[in-house]
C-alpha positions, 0 to 999 in steps of 0.5 A, spaced: 706 713 391 711 708 387 714 705 394 705 703 395 706 701 388 712 697 389 708 694 395 702 692 392 707 688 387 710 684 392 704 682 395 701 679 389 708 676 386 708 673 395 701 670 394 702 668 387 709 665 389 705 662 397 700 658 391 705 655 387 708 653 393 702 649 395 701 645 389 708 644 388 710 641 395 703 642 399 700 637 395 703 631 393 706 631 400 698 631 402 698 626 397 704 621 401 700 622 408 694 618 406 695 611 406 693 607 400 693 600 399 689 597 393 692 591 394 688 589 401 682 592 397 683 588 392 683 583 396 677 584 400 672 579 399 666 581 395 658 579 394 656 580 387 648 577 389 645 572 393 650 570 398 656 569 392 662 571 393 669 572 389 676 575 391 678 579 386 684 577 382 691 582 385 691 587 380 684 587 377 681 593 376 673 593 378 670 596 372 663 594 373 658 591 378 650 591 376 644 588 381 638 587 378 635 584 385 638 580 392 639 573 388 641 577 381 648 580 379 654 581 375 661 584 377 666 584 371 674 585 373 679 587 369 686 584 369 690 589 363 686 588 358 683 581 360 676 581 362 673 577 368 665 577 368 662 573 374 654 573 374 650 570 380 642 569 377 636 565 380 636 557 376 633 550 378 637 545 374 642 540 375 649 543 373 650 540 365 643 544 363 647 549 367 653 548 363 649 547 357 646 553 357 653 558 358 656 553 351 649 555 348 650 564 349 658 564 348 656 559 341 650 563 339 656 569 339 658 571 332 665 568 330 665 564 338 667 557 338 668 552 344 674 549 342 674 544 348 671 538 352 668 540 359 672 539 365 670 538 372 672 544 377 670 545 384 672 551 389 675 552 396 669 551 398 666 545 394 662 549 389 662 544 384 663 546 376 664 545 370 669 549 365 671 549 357 675 554 354 673 558 346 676 562 340 673 567 337 676 573 332 683 575 336 680 573 342 681 566 347 677 564 353 675 560 358 668 559 362 665 556 367 659 554 370 659 553 378 651 551 382 648 554 389 642 553 393 638 555 387 643 559 384 648 559 377 655 561 378 657 564 370 664 565 369 667 568 363 675 570 362 677 574 355 682 576 352 688 575 347 692 571 347 698 574 350 694 578 355 690 571 358 697 568 358 698 575 363 692 574 367 691 566 368 694 565 374 692 571 378 684 569 375 685 562 377 686 564 384 679 568 384 675 563 381 677 557 387 675 563 391 668 562 390 664 561 395 656 561 398 654 563 404 661 563 407 
């Protein structure tokens, strides 16, 4: 009877030890065996909507994507605490009108002020746009608008001055990859 209990306790102890060994050694080994390269995944071109694509900034987290139709959608990237939002929507009009509309949206938010005159910007794929910067309480940012056939592409970047200083080069590289129909 005592020997029987001893074997039963030994079997239970070995089961607990086996489970512990699986958790301590087996799961980490399995995790290391699965190939993961987040930079390669992030570097893949993403379609926002309507044939408009972008390569995310290196090290960015894709926080949210939304589509309200085949020609309308948005994507939000987080680069640390900095935010990079790109929105695509149907648009009939010229570049100054699209720029004015985005500028008005930004200025209508409480405390936001556009702080620089518009400047021309061109992506690597040849999309022409206009850009400027803005400030808000505790935040700073930039915005740009591009036109593709029948579409407006709005870009806004916000964060504290320190956050943007660290992320702006990667964001600028990503903005340069905006393309239509490629």
